[in-house]
Structures are given as C-alpha cells and as structure tokens.
N, C-alpha and C positions, 0 to 999 in steps of 0.2 A: 562301452566305457561309461562310467558314472559321469565323467566330465562332460560328455556330450549331452546328457539329460539335463545337466545344470547350466548349460550354455557357456561353460569355460572354453570348450572347443566347439567351433561352428564353421560352416562354410566361409571361407575367407581368412581362416586362422591357419597359420603355418605351425606345424607340430614336428618335434623331434622325439622319437622314442629312444631314449638313451639307455642302452643295454637291452636291445630289442629281441635278443635271441634269434629265432628263425624268422621273425617278422610277421607273425600272425596279426598282431594289433595294427601294424602299419598297413597291411593289406586290407583290413576291415575299414580303417579310416579312409583309405583311398577309394574304396568302393562306396563310401558315403559322401564323396566329393570333397574330402579334406586334403589339403596340400601337406602330405606327411612323408617323412623319411626316417630311416632307422640306422642306428649305429650299434655295433656290438663287437667287443674285442676278439671274439672267437668266430662268429658267423658272418659279420659284415664289418670288418676292420677298415675297409678302404673307403667307406663313406666319408665325404668331406663334412666335418662338423662345423656348423656356423650358428649364430644366434637366430632364434626363432621366437614366435609369439609364446608358445606353450611347450614346455619340456615335460615328457612323461618318464618318470623313473619308477618302473613297475617291478617289484619283487627282485630288486637288484641288491639293495642293502643287506638283505637276509643272507646272501651267499658270499659276502666278502669277509674273510677271516680276519684280516689285519685291520685293526680299529682306525689307524691313521689313514689307510687307503679308503676305508668306508667313509670317514669324515670328508676327505678330499673329493670323493665321488659326489657326495651330496652338495658340497660347495660348487663344484664344477657344473653340475646340472643346473643349479640355481643361477649361476653366472650366465649360462647360455639362454636363459629364459628372459624375454623382454617383458612379458606380461604376467605369467604365472607358471609355477611348478606344480605338477601333480606327482605325489609320492605314494606308493603302495608297498606295504610290507605284510608279512605273515604275523598275526597277533595271537596272544594268549598261548594256549597249550594245544594247538591243533595238531602238533606233531608229538605223539605220546611216547615214542621210543627213540633212543639214541644215547650216545655216550657223551658226557660232558667234555667240552673242548673249548678253551679260551672263554669267551662270554656266550657261547652257544652250544650246539650239539653236533656230533658227527652221526649221520644217519647210517642205516644198515648198508646203504650203497656207497658209503665213504664220502658223501658230500657234506659240506658245512651248512648249517642253518642257524641263524640268529633269530630267535623268536622274541617278539615284543609284546608287552602289554600296552593297552591304548594310552594310558597316562604316561608311561615311559616313552612311547613313540612321540607324543606331543612334546614332552620336555626335551627330547633329543634334538628334534628339529629346531626348537626355539633356541637351544644352547648353541648349536652349530651355525645357524643362519642368522640368529638375532632377530627373527621375525616370529610373531605368534601365528601358528597355522590355524586353518579352519578344518575341523574334523568332519569330513564328508561321509564317512562310513567307518566301519571297523577296519582299521589298518589302512585307511585312505585319507590323505590330507592334501589341502590346497595351500600354497604359499604364494601370496600375490606381490607383484611389484607395481602393477597398474592400479592406481587408486580408484579409477572409474569402474574397472572390471570388478574389483572387490566390493564396491558399493552396490553395483548392479546385482551381484551374487546374493548379498545380504537382503536386498530389497526383494529379490525373487523368492527367497525363503519366507520372508514375512508375508508375502502375498500369495503363498501357496495354499490357499484354502481348499479343502476337499469339497468339491461341488456336487458329489453324487447325490447326497440327500437333498440338497437345495434344488437341484435340477428336476428330479422326479416329483418332488412335492409341488413345485411351481407348475409342472406339466399337468399333474392330476387336478390341481385347483383350476387351471385354465380350461380343462375339458369337462369339469363337473357342471351339470345343468343348473343346480342351485347356485353355485358359485358364479356362474355367468350372470344370473339375475342380480346377484349382489354387486358384481362389478359394474353392471349397467346403471344401477342406482347410485353407485359411488361416482360414476362419471357425471350423473345429473347433479349430485350434491357438491361435487368438487372435493370430496373427502370420503373415507370409508364410513359407511352408515353405522349408527349406533344400533345395538341389538333391538331396541324398541322401535327402530325405524324399518326393520326388515323382518317380516313375519315368519320367514323360514330360517331364522338365525339358528335355532336349536339344531336343525339338521346339519348346518355347517359345523357346529360344535361337536356333534357326534362323529362327523366324518374327519375333521381336521384338527380337533383339539381345542386349545385355549383361544380366548378372544385375541390375545396378543399375537398368536401365530396367524390367525385368520387375517388380522390387519397387516401383518408383515408380508404374507403371501399376496394380498391384494395390492399392496404398495409396489411389489415387484412387477405387477402387471398393469398398474396405472401409470401412464407416462408422466403425469404431473408430479407424482410423488416418488417415482422410482429413483430420481436423482438424489433426493434426500436420504433414502435408504442406502444408496451406494456411497454417499459421502460419509455416513456413519461408519459403514464397514471399512472404508478407506482410511478413515481416521484411526480406527483400531489397528489396521495393518501397519500404518506408519509408526504408531506408538510401539508396536511390536518390533519393527525394524530398528528404531532408536534403542529400545531395550536390548536388542540383540547385539548392537554395537558395544553397549556397556558390558554385556556378558562376555564379549570377546576381549574386553580390556582395550578397545580401540578408541582413539580420539575421534571426535565428531568429524565426519567427512566434510570438507569445505562445501558450502552450498553450490558453488559453481561446478563442482565435480560430481554432483548427484545426477542421475539420469534425468533427462528433460521432463519426462512425465511426472517424476517424483517431485521435481521443483515446482511444477505447476500445481500439483495437489497440495503441497505445503502452503503455497501462497493463497490458495483458496480457503484452507481450513484454519490457518493461524495468522496472527498479525505479523509474526516474524519467525524466522528459522530458530532463533534463540529461545523463543517461547515454546516452540514445539520440542526442542531438545530438553528443556527443563521439565516439561510435562512427561516426556518419555522416561526420563530418569526417575521421576517420582513414581511413575507407574511401575517400573521395574522393582522398586523397593517393596511393593506390596506382596510379591511372591515370597518374601521372607517373613511375612506376618501370618502365622498359622490361623488366627481367627478370621482374617480376611479370606484366605484360601478355603477354609472350612465353609464359610458362608457362600462362597462362589460355587462350591461343590453341591451344597444343599439346594441352591437356586438354579442349578443347571437344568435346562429344559429337557435333557435326554440322559439316559444312562441308568444303570443299576446302582442305587445309593445304599451303601452300607456304612456303619458307624465310622470305620477307618479308611474306606476306599470308595472311589467312584469308578465303575467299569462302564465302558461303552465301546461300540463297534467303530472301526475306523471311519466308516461312511457317515457317522454322526458327528464327527469332530467339528464340522463347519458350524454347527449350532452352538458350540461352546462360546462363552464370552472371551474377551481378549486375555484376561488374566490366566485362565486355564490353558489357553492356546500358547501363551508365552512359556508356561511351565513345560509343555510338551516340546516347544522349540528349544528350551534350555537343555532338556534331556538329550535332544538330538545333537546339540553342540558337543556333547561328551562322547556319544557313540556314533554319530552320523546317521545316515539313512540305513535302516534295518528292516527286515521283513517282519510284518506283524499285521494282525487284523483286529485285535482288541487292545485297547490301552487302559491301564489301571493307574489312577492318580490317587496318592494318599491324601487324606483330607487335611493333613498338616503341611502339605506342600513340600515335603522333604524327599519323596520318592515318586518316580514315574516308571512303570513297567510296560514293556512292549511284548505282547503275548501273541504267538502264532499258533492258531488252532488249525487242525487239518480239515480242509473242505468245510469251512464254517457254513456256507450256504446249503450244501448238499447233505451234510451229516446232521441227523436230528440231535445228536449229542457228541459234538466233535471233541476229539482228544487234543490235549495240549502238546504241541511239538517242541516248542522252545520258549524260554522266558529270558528277557534281558531286563534286569532291574537296575535303574540308575539312581544313585544316591547323590542328590543335587548339592548338599552342603560340602561334600567331600570331593565332588567331581569324579566319582568312581562308579563302577558298575560291576555286576556279577551276571554270569550266564548259566542257565540250567538247560540241558538238552534231554528231552524225553523220548527221542527217536527209538532207542533200544529198550525203553521201559515196558515191562509187561503190564504195568498198572498205572498209566498216566492219569492225571486229573482230566475230568470231562466237564462239559458245560450243560446246564439245565436252564430253562426259562430264557431262551435266546431273545424272545421278544422284548425283554427288559433292556437289552443292550442296543437296540436299533431304533431308528426313527419310526414312529407309528405309520408313516407313509412309505416305509421300506416295502418293496414289492412282495416280500414273503412274510410280512408282519402278521397278517391274518392267519396264515398257515402255522406260524410259530405259536401264536396264541391258542389256536385250536388244539395243538398237540399238548400244550401245558394244561389246558382245561381237562382234556381226557386223562392225563396222568394224575391230576389232582383228584378227579372223581374216582379213580381206581386206587387211590392211596399210595401211588408210587413215589411221591415227593415228600412224604412225611418222615422217612427214615434218615438217619444221620450218616449212614455209610455208603451213600450213593454218589459221593463226589469223585470217585475214581472208577476206572473201567471195570475192575473185578467186582467191586461192590454193586455196581449197577447191573452187570450181567447176572450176578447171583440173584438179585431181586427179580429180574425178568424171568430167569429160569424157574424160580420159586412160584411165580405167578403164571407160568406157562404162557408167556407172551413174547412177542418180538416186535420190532419197529421197522417198517419198510416205507421209505419215502415220506417220513413224518406222519405215518399212520400206524396206530397200534393194532396188531393182529394176533390171533391165537398162534402159538408156536406149532409148526408142522414138522414132523420128523424129517430129518435130512436137511433142514434149512439152518443157516447160520443165524443165531439170535443176536449177533453183535450189532450195536447201534450204528446207524448209517448217517 
C-alpha cells in the first residue's frame, strides 16, 4: 500500500480496512507487523467496527450506486479514523465499455462502477468531508485529522530528494586518486583549494565538470564544511515544505506541532518561525513568474535544454535548484506519485510532464510508454498511453538527460558519437520508432547493447 511507503501506516498504527472484500490487504498488513482488521458487508460482516488510527477505504466508493449511501460511507469511514483516512477510487476512463447508469456505468458483468477524474475526486472529498485532501497518487487521497501526522507527511515530501546521482558522484570523487590529493590539500588549507593552488586541477575539471561542482563534492567529504552544505540543502527543503503548505491551501502548522527535528532546523536557520513562513511564501510566488522559471531552467546544472522545455532523468532531480523542485512537487500535488523516469519542465513554469520510457538504462533508444502532463495553473492533467502504439516516440542522446557521473554516461556518449559520425542523427524523421527503424534498415545497421553493428540476416534490428 502507498500509505506504508509514506509513513501514514507503520508498526504501532491500528488500521481498519473498511470494505475489505476477501481481506487480501488486511493479510498483507498483518504480515508486515501492522495491527489491522477488516470489515465488509458481504465477506466479513461480523467484525466489530471501532475507531482506529487509520481507515482504508479502497475502491469502495466506485461500486455504490446510491449517491446518498456513497456519501454516508465516506463520512462513516472518516468518523472511524482517529488520525487519517486513506481513500482509493478508479479514476479517468480505465473502464472503456459499459452502459450508462445513474452517475456511472453498468459493466458487462452487471456490476456498477462510478469512474472519477482526479479533479472530481478531490472536489468530492472536500465537499463531503469539509477537508482538503492530499492527492497521493492517481485515485488515491489522504485526509488527515492528526495535525502532527499531516505536518510530518508534508515534511517528508519536501525532504524526499533523489540521492542516486549525489551518492554515486560523491563515491567516485572520494575514490579518485587526484581528488584524494585535492581533499588532502583542502584539509591543510581549511577550505577547498583555488585552481591556481592545485596543479592537477584541470584533471578534476575533465573528470567531474565545473569548479562549482568540484567544490560541492569536496564539501560533502570535508567534515568542516559538510555541515554548511547540509544547512543550505535543508533550508531549501524547509522552504519547499512551507511552499507546499501554501499550495495545499493549508494554514501554517503551529510551531509546537511540527516534528521535533524540523523545529530544531528552523531555529538554526531563521530568527523565528514567522520569518521562515514569510520567506517560504515569497519563494512560492516565484513559480508563477515565467522569467524567473526560465532563468532557473537555463541555469540548471543538468538536463537537455530546449527553448520551451527542460528534460532530465529522474536520477538527476537532486541537482535541481529549489524553485524547479517545487514545480515538480506542485505537479505531484495534482496527480500524486506516478511512474516515470524522465521529467519535462516547460520553461514558462506552466506545465510539468512525467514520462515513462521502457527500460531507459538498457535500451539504446527507449520507447515512450506513457506521458502524464500536468497543467499547473488549472490544476489539471492529461494522460497519453503508448503501450499499444506501433510507432511511439523514442529517445536519442540519452547522455544529455543524466548526470555526467551516471554509471552509463560514457557509454551513452560513445553511442551518440558513433551515430553522429554515421549521419544517423541528422534526419528529422527519427523521433519515432518506425522512422528510426527505417533509417537503420536503409543503412543496413542494427544496435546491440548500445553498440552499432552491421545488420545480419535473421537478426531483429529493433533498438534495444
């Protein structure tokens, strides 16, 4: 369950699955050490229903035909929850066939299904319960009663930096022989050396990129400066957290209700909580200023920069500044957690797209499986699925989307170099699978494990 990964449900939390069916989710929770019980009017009607910490109402509202009964079920589930309610429904048009009935459909099996759109789902919960829900995923919402739990959830979202890029970059820097010499000199000086003070500095530039990045990696490994770097990152995380509260339309959480660690960080970084709140609110307003977002995209240390969009791999998100990260968080507030491995940010700050490519790491030119485009000013989104498409879009130049210290960066670069030398990237019709395969066939070539090879009869020339 998504609520487990977000810490809404944990060991020590009592859970009621309200409308549990045959009890599969209850069995799973119990196997994870959770105190869980289930009630269902058909399969487990004899369970004594009492108040618990968290109530799960999963895919129940969809099957209730009577609108009054549906509303009452939602209210009853919320009444039983002491800390939070988790609600899940079927969204959009995942059910393609059926006969219109009441405000839903009758399926071919004769069962009723009420299908929601994400915005409709959010508005329905808010209207019935009088609480603004947190959209945790497509068709999944959290409604909190416990102010502390709600605050901790938002803080965890704001602090959910993707560390993949950061961790392997720091590891490579710590193991590099030239970097070790640089760190030794830094310890002697008490600060990162200037380029003029380190004779092998140009080798570090070739290996690790800009001077700013070398200094940042060194600070992570120098105990005297690591704290300052952590404080800067934490400041951005807290500003993101405050901005997210405003995005949710929530009043500021009382300082005493914040998690203990968060209170300590705020005391360290600001003169008062009110000053932090004011700065966070000002920070949020920047995402509505296209010129500021455009500049942030231009100055992003990673990603493929086009006039209208910035593309980057999910593993590189950690390197983005706070403004672009809050844009991504804002988009997730609309659709929740979704599957993606590439994110596209429009340079005017109005749209964020979550793109899922098939086997990004393994395929030389992965095909697009799905796209979820979020329109931030309207708090709406659209979904495109390419699973059944014979001619989906594909990726080229993957090295432009990842951190230069990504484990496969050199391999990606080498493939692009070969393709450029062979004139494979100069045509305008290679952005889709059929156009690309046609070009490979014309050139009598195939690609195997990111290597270009002559086509051999009987082999499949499809990109891998």
